[in-house]
C-alpha positions as CSV (number, residue, x, y, z in Angstrom):
1,M,0.1,0.2,0.2
2,K,1.1,3.6,-0.5
3,T,0.9,6.3,1.7
4,S,2.0,9.6,2.9
5,V,3.0,11.8,6.0
6,I,3.3,15.6,6.2
7,V,5.7,16.9,8.4
8,Q,7.4,19.5,10.5
9,N,10.7,21.1,9.9
10,L,11.5,19.9,6.3
11,K,13.6,22.6,5.1
12,C,16.1,21.9,2.2
13,G,17.9,18.5,0.2
14,G,20.1,17.5,3.4
15,C,16.8,17.0,5.6
16,A,15.3,15.0,2.6
17,N,18.8,12.9,2.2
18,T,18.5,12.2,5.9
19,I,14.9,11.5,5.7
20,S,15.4,8.5,2.5
21,N,18.6,7.5,4.3
22,K,16.9,6.7,7.6
23,L,13.3,5.5,6.5
24,S,15.1,3.1,3.6
25,E,16.8,1.3,6.6
26,I,12.9,0.3,7.6
27,E,12.4,-3.3,6.5
28,N,9.0,-3.1,3.9
29,I,9.0,0.2,3.2
30,S,10.3,1.2,-0.2
31,D,9.3,3.7,-2.9
32,I,10.2,6.9,-0.6
33,H,9.5,9.9,-1.9
34,V,10.2,13.8,-0.2
35,D,8.6,16.6,-1.4
36,I,10.6,19.3,0.3
37,E,8.2,22.0,-1.5
38,E,5.0,20.4,0.6
39,S,6.6,18.6,3.5
40,K,5.7,15.2,2.1
41,I,7.2,12.0,2.2
42,S,5.5,9.5,0.4
43,F,6.0,5.7,0.9
44,K,5.0,1.9,-0.1
45,Y,4.5,-0.3,3.2
46,I,3.2,-3.7,3.6
47,D,1.2,-3.7,6.6
48,E,0.1,-0.8,8.9
49,E,2.7,-1.6,11.7
50,D,5.6,-0.5,9.0
51,A,4.0,2.8,8.3
52,F,3.4,3.5,12.0
53,L,7.4,3.0,12.6
54,V,8.1,5.2,9.6
55,K,6.0,7.9,11.8
56,A,8.7,6.8,15.2
57,K,11.6,6.8,12.8
58,L,10.6,10.6,11.6
59,K,9.6,12.2,14.9
60,N,12.9,10.6,16.5
61,I,15.1,12.1,13.8
62,G,13.4,15.3,14.4
63,Y,10.4,15.5,12.2
64,P,7.2,15.2,14.0
65,S,3.9,14.7,11.5
66,V,2.0,17.8,11.5
67,E,-0.4,16.4,14.1
68,E,2.2,15.9,16.6
69,E,4.0,18.8,18.7
70,N,6.9,20.2,17.5
71,S,9.4,21.0,20.2
72,M,12.5,22.9,20.5
73,I,13.6,18.7,21.1
74,S,12.1,18.0,17.7
75,K,13.3,21.3,16.1
76,T,17.1,20.6,17.1
77,K,17.2,17.0,15.7
78,S,16.2,18.4,12.8
79,F,19.1,20.7,12.7
80,I,21.1,18.0,13.3
81,S,19.5,15.5,10.5
82,C,19.6,18.3,8.2
83,A,23.7,19.0,8.8
84,T,24.2,15.1,8.4
85,G,21.8,15.0,5.0
86,K,24.2,17.5,3.5
87,F,27.6,15.7,4.0
């Protein structure tokens, strides 16, 4: 199945690279596409638990979904994730 998640703190290609790399580590997730302008991550998954793992991973690296709180910690994590993705 295919779905998408709208996230916070997605600003540039560095962010997109980190998101793509981290999500590709999750088993049963494929066809990851990051749309920077819309802050949207689209992907295919096999079962619903995999989709929940994606949301948890995004939050963990600083890109919480729009339904979640965007704390200072999330903003800081996204800044670090962004910088890492630029290398």
